[in-house]
MARSEDO-240499 format. One record per residue (C-alpha): x, y, z. Coordinates in steps of 0.25 Angstrom, whole numbers. Example, Ala and Ser with C-alpha at 12.3 -4.5 7.8 and 13.67 -1.06 7.14 Angstrom:
REM residues 2
      c1      c2      c3
      49     -18      31
      55      -4      29
END
This chain:
REM residues 370
      c1      c2      c3
      14      89     282
      14     103     277
      28     101     271
      23      88     264
      11      96     257
      19     104     247
      27      91     243
      14      83     241
       8      95     233
      20      95     224
      19      79     222
       5      80     219
       7      91     209
      18      85     202
      11      71     201
      -1      79     195
       8      86     186
      15      73     182
       2      66     179
      -3      77     171
      10      77     163
       9      62     161
      -5      64     156
      -1      75     146
      10      66     142
       1      54     140
      -9      63     132
       2      68     123
       7      54     120
      -7      50     116
      -8      62     107
       6      59     101
       2      44      99
     -10      48      91
      -1      54      81
       9      43      80
       6      31      72
      15      18      72
      16      10      60
      24      -2      54
      24     -12      43
      30     -26      43
      33     -34      30
      40     -46      28
      42     -56      17
      48     -69      13
      55     -68       0
      64     -76      -9
      71     -78     -22
      81     -88     -27
      91     -82     -18
      83     -86      -6
      71     -83       3
      70     -74      16
      61     -66      25
      63     -51      23
      56     -39      29
      51     -28      20
      54     -15      27
      45     -17      39
      44      -4      48
      38       3      60
      36      17      62
      28      29      68
      21      40      61
      16      53      68
       9      66      65
       6      78      73
      -3      90      69
       2     104      73
      -8     110      83
     -19     100      78
     -17     106      64
     -17      94      54
     -11     103      43
       2     104      51
       9      92      57
      21      84      62
      23      70      56
      34      60      59
      37      45      56
      48      36      61
      49      22      54
      59      11      57
      61      -1      48
      63     -15      53
      73     -26      47
      67     -38      55
      72     -48      45
      86     -50      40
      89     -43      27
      91     -53      15
      99     -48       3
      94     -59      -7
      79     -56      -4
      75     -42      -8
      61     -38      -6
      59     -23      -4
      66     -12     -11
      65      -4       2
      77      -8      11
      69      -3      23
      82       2      30
      91      14      24
      99       3      17
      96     -11      13
     108     -16      21
     102     -11      34
     101     -23      44
      95     -15      56
      82     -21      61
      78      -6      63
      80       5      54
      75      19      51
      65      20      39
      59      34      42
      59      45      53
      55      59      50
      46      71      56
      39      81      48
      29      93      47
      17      93      38
      10     106      33
       0     109      22
      12     113      14
      19     100      15
      27      91      24
      41      91      29
      48      80      35
      62      77      40
      69      63      43
      70      50      36
      57      48      27
      52      44      14
      58      53       3
      48      61      -6
      52      51     -18
      43      40     -10
      31      49     -14
      33      43     -28
      40      30     -25
      29      26     -15
      19      24     -26
      27      12     -30
      28       7     -16
      17      -3     -17
      24     -17     -16
      24     -24      -3
      38     -31      -5
      45     -28     -18
      46     -15     -26
      52      -2     -24
      65      -5     -31
      65       6     -42
      58      18     -35
      70      25     -30
      67      24     -15
      75      13     -10
      87      16     -18
     101       9     -18
      96      -1      -7
      92      10       3
      79      16       8
      82      29       0
      86      36      13
      99      43       7
      94      46      -6
      81      51      -1
      72      43     -10
      67      33       0
      67      35      15
      75      48      15
      86      50      26
      87      64      33
      77      70      24
      68      82      24
      55      80      15
      44      90      11
      31      84       5
      19      91      -1
       6      84      -4
      -4      93     -11
     -16      85     -17
     -10      76     -27
       4      83     -27
      16      79     -19
      29      86     -18
      41      81      -9
      55      87      -7
      66      80       1
      80      83       6
      90      75      14
     100      81      23
     112      73      28
     127      75      30
     134      62      29
     141      62      16
     152      70      10
     142      75      -1
     132      81      10
     127      94       6
     122     107      14
     108     105       9
     101      93       4
     109      80       3
      98      73      -5
      85      79     -10
      72      75     -18
      58      78     -22
      46      71     -26
      32      75     -32
      20      68     -36
       6      71     -42
      -6      63     -43
     -16      64     -54
     -28      55     -53
     -23      41     -50
      -9      45     -56
       3      50     -47
      16      55     -54
      28      60     -47
      43      63     -48
      55      63     -38
      69      67     -38
      80      64     -28
      95      68     -27
     106      65     -17
     117      76     -15
     126      69      -4
     128      56     -11
     141      49     -11
     149      40     -20
     149      28     -11
     136      29      -2
     134      20      10
     121      18      18
     114      32      20
     121      38       8
     118      40      -7
     126      39     -19
     131      52     -25
     122      58     -36
     110      50     -31
      98      55     -39
      84      49     -42
      72      55     -49
      58      47     -51
      45      48     -57
      32      41     -54
      18      39     -60
       8      31     -52
      -6      26     -54
     -15      22     -42
     -30      20     -43
     -37      12     -33
     -31      -2     -31
     -22       0     -43
      -8       6     -43
       3       8     -54
      15      16     -53
      29      19     -60
      41      26     -54
      54      28     -62
      67      35     -58
      80      39     -63
      92      39     -53
     107      41     -51
     114      34     -40
     101      31     -33
     101      16     -35
     112       4     -36
     113      -8     -45
     116     -22     -39
     131     -19     -37
     128      -7     -28
     131       4     -39
     123      16     -40
     119      20     -54
     110      30     -63
      97      23     -67
      82      23     -69
      71      15     -63
      56      12     -64
      46       5     -55
      32       2     -56
      22      -3     -46
       8      -9     -48
      -2     -12     -37
     -16     -17     -37
     -25     -21     -26
     -36     -31     -28
     -45     -41     -21
     -55     -40     -10
     -53     -27      -2
     -41     -25     -11
     -33     -34      -2
     -24     -39     -13
     -13     -31     -21
      -4     -35     -32
       8     -26     -33
      18     -26     -45
      31     -18     -46
      42     -18     -56
      55     -10     -56
      67      -7     -65
      80       1     -62
      92       2     -70
     104      11     -74
     103      22     -84
     113      27     -94
     128      23     -94
     128      16     -80
     138       5     -78
     128      -5     -73
     118     -15     -80
     109     -15     -68
      94     -16     -70
      85     -19     -58
      71     -25     -63
      61     -30     -53
      47     -34     -54
      38     -38     -42
      23     -42     -39
      17     -43     -26
       3     -49     -21
      -2     -43      -8
     -14     -46       1
     -18     -37      12
     -25     -43      23
     -27     -31      31
     -23     -16      32
     -10     -22      39
      -6     -35      32
      -2     -39      18
       3     -52      12
      12     -51       0
      18     -60     -11
      27     -55     -21
      38     -58     -32
      49     -49     -38
      57     -52     -50
      70     -46     -51
      76     -45     -65
      89     -37     -63
     101     -35     -71
     113     -33     -62
     124     -22     -64
     133     -32     -71
     122     -36     -81
     118     -49     -75
     104     -52     -75
      97     -57     -62
      83     -61     -59
      77     -64     -46
      63     -67     -41
      59     -64     -27
      46     -69     -20
      41     -64      -7
      29     -65       2
      27     -54      12
      19     -50      24
      16     -35      27
      10     -30      40
       9     -16      44
       2      -7      55
      -2       8      52
       5       7      38
       0       7      24
      -2      -7      18
       1      -5       3
END
């Protein structure tokens, strides 16, 4: 019996220790979950034109966001986000709704793909983040992102049929970003570091900046991006050599009325209908008005044009005009009907017109409804 006492004592102490560790672990997990927020958005549409009709998804996604203060000091904190896109319906080439391909490339057929994944540190002197995330140019282009289904074709974000990851103007790949928000002023700096082309550099392989300033109901801003490791014949994940883009925005927002215009000059940032990169310019405007009881109705109008500049061997002109009527039924659900008119001149000079109709349904959780 005396020999059993030490063994029993050890078992009791170890069991007590395990119970305490489990309790501490559960407590830590609860604290962690308080700082993590799951979110998601699901939008599907049935759309069609003279080429046919199809059910399409409009970049549905799910993700997690987190934020943790340093020693309970809200001025210094970690933040992180991980977001996965979903292709749950088959891609259809003759029904084009959203300019955002969702995935890194419009040709991606994967059911799951990475949209964002980053971690960062926030201070009173700015935020620094590392990973795949929205580039600083989106702080300008985001003012135009008010359409539910159409739009976004000439804002420089989703360039050349991609999510803007390689060029850095969209969801930038392998990026380091600095953001400073001071009152009505914003400044963003960004660099991308990678090593997968023969033109990779010791420093930045792509870099850019963006800045905005708000005066009353007006916001104005500029951005500039340049790729240094571009190649002559890019594949998925690569940029065209000498890819450059500069943009300017002026935006007016008062109550339930919004109107904004963004313009850009670019070189080798966009492609024509034959897949040829070119030097050109673009402009896009967006108008939105909320009305009705509880402002549950919205009418959104968008127009964009993009074309070559100077002595470019292409007659390509992209010209799109879209209107949507949306009805919000709750903080989570929206029903949308819309139409887009494409009035395009192809690279060979042929004129092509196309009218696309669409009806969409939008559901989200813990995600902003436009």
